[in-house]
C-alpha positions in Angstrom: 23.2 -22.4 -19.8 20.6 -25.0 -20.3 17.8 -25.1 -22.8 14.4 -24.6 -21.3 11.0 -27.1 -22.4 8.8 -26.4 -25.2 6.2 -25.5 -22.3 8.2 -22.7 -21.1 9.0 -21.3 -24.2 5.7 -21.5 -25.5 4.3 -19.3 -22.6 6.8 -16.9 -23.8 9.0 -17.5 -21.0 13.1 -17.3 -21.1 16.1 -17.0 -18.9 19.2 -15.4 -19.7 22.0 -14.3 -17.6 21.8 -11.0 -15.0 23.9 -8.5 -15.5 24.7 -5.4 -13.6 21.4 -3.5 -14.6 19.2 -6.4 -12.9 20.4 -4.8 -9.6 17.0 -3.1 -8.9 14.8 -5.8 -9.5 16.6 -8.3 -8.1 16.8 -6.3 -4.8 13.5 -5.3 -5.2 12.4 -9.5 -6.1 14.3 -10.2 -2.7 12.1 -8.4 -0.8 9.3 -9.7 -1.7 10.6 -13.5 -0.7 11.5 -13.0 2.7 9.2 -15.0 5.2 9.5 -11.9 7.3 7.5 -9.6 5.5 5.1 -8.6 8.1 7.7 -8.2 11.2 9.2 -5.8 8.3 5.9 -4.0 7.3 6.0 -2.5 10.9 9.9 -0.6 10.6 9.1 2.5 9.2 9.9 2.5 5.5 13.2 4.3 5.3 14.8 1.7 7.5 13.0 -1.3 5.8 14.4 -0.2 2.6 18.4 0.0 4.3 17.8 -3.2 5.7 16.5 -4.9 3.2 19.4 -3.3 0.6 22.1 -4.6 3.2 20.4 -7.9 3.2 20.2 -8.2 -0.6 23.9 -6.8 -1.2 25.0 -9.5 1.9 23.3 -12.6 0.5 24.5 -11.3 -3.3 28.4 -11.6 -1.8 27.5 -14.9 0.1 26.3 -16.5 -3.6 28.8 -15.1 -5.3 31.5 -15.7 -3.0 30.4 -19.4 -2.6 29.3 -20.2 -5.8 31.8 -18.6 -8.1 31.0 -20.9 -11.2 26.8 -20.4 -11.0 24.3 -19.0 -13.5 23.2 -16.1 -11.9 19.9 -16.0 -14.6 16.6 -13.8 -14.6 13.7 -15.3 -16.0 11.2 -13.5 -18.3 8.2 -14.0 -19.4 7.4 -11.8 -23.0 10.7 -9.9 -22.1 9.4 -8.4 -18.3 11.5 -10.0 -15.4 9.6 -11.9 -13.0 12.5 -13.8 -11.4 15.4 -15.6 -10.7 17.4 -18.9 -10.1 21.5 -18.9 -9.3 22.0 -22.8 -10.3 25.3 -24.0 -9.4 26.1 -26.6 -12.0 28.8 -28.7 -11.0 30.5 -31.9 -12.9 28.4 -34.3 -10.6 26.0 -32.5 -8.1 24.0 -29.1 -9.0 22.8 -27.0 -6.5 19.6 -24.8 -6.9 20.8 -21.6 -4.9 18.4 -19.9 -5.2 15.0 -19.6 -6.8 12.3 -16.8 -6.6 9.7 -15.3 -8.7 7.6 -11.9 -8.2 3.9 -12.7 -6.7 2.3 -12.4 -9.3 4.2 -15.3 -11.1 3.9 -17.6 -8.3 1.6 -20.9 -8.0 1.0 -20.9 -11.7 2.9 -24.2 -12.5 6.2 -21.9 -13.3 8.7 -22.8 -10.5 7.5 -26.5 -11.5 8.0 -26.3 -15.3 11.7 -24.8 -14.7 12.4 -27.1 -12.1 11.5 -30.2 -14.2 13.7 -28.3 -16.8 16.6 -28.4 -14.3 16.5 -31.8 -13.4 16.2 -33.2 -16.9 19.2 -31.3 -17.9 21.3 -32.4 -14.7 20.1 -36.0 -16.1 21.5 -35.2 -20.1 24.7 -34.2 -18.6 25.4 -36.8 -16.2 25.1 -34.7 -12.8 24.1 -37.5 -9.7 21.8 -35.2 -7.9 20.4 -31.4 -8.1 20.7 -29.9 -4.6 18.7 -27.0 -3.1 18.4 -25.7 1.3 15.5 -24.1 1.8 13.0 -22.7 4.5 11.4 -24.9 6.9 8.0 -22.9 7.0 8.6 -22.3 3.0 5.7 -23.5 0.6 8.1 -24.3 -2.2 9.3 -26.9 0.2 5.8 -29.1 -1.2 6.7 -28.4 -4.4 10.5 -30.0 -4.2 8.8 -32.8 -2.5 6.2 -33.7 -5.3 9.0 -33.3 -8.0 11.2 -35.9 -6.5 13.5 -33.8 -3.7 14.1 -35.6 -0.5 15.1 -34.1 2.9 19.0 -34.7 3.6 20.0 -32.7 6.7 18.1 -30.0 8.7 18.5 -27.9 11.2 15.5 -25.7 13.4 15.5 -23.5 10.4 16.3 -25.6 7.1 16.4 -28.5 5.0 18.8 -29.8 3.2 16.9 -31.4 -0.2 18.4 -33.9 -2.9 17.0 -34.7 -6.4 18.5 -37.7 -7.8 18.2 -39.3 -11.5 18.2 -42.2 -10.2 15.0 -42.3 -8.2 13.2 -41.8 -11.5 15.0 -44.6 -13.1 
């Protein structure tokens, strides 16, 4: 893993590896990060829950298959889980596979501080880049741009973005 910045630690933030006991929290968090939440809200509750459960399970299988060495992390504040980050720390390139926070923890600078910590750790480890993908309509796209991530590829729905330590050297 990597060391959190003093700003995060002073704010009571910690990270730990996710365990099987975190599954319900992670499934719940997954449901809050869906851009199609308004559409899903119209579904009957049982159908909505079954759909979200299956989508979460498929996403988890995908992430674990394509990023088998990734760190699956729980972000905590004062011992309560508030988010997750999946970080694949390759030798020359790191990938933020996923990052998300509960609604109450969004927009308060936590994502900024955590991403800067990842950038610093990647630089210290000698990684050339930090990569990520983001849905084109996701408001986090602006955060990534503010932190120096640039668009390297795009589809109709997603953007590939990358940050290089050489950009700031």
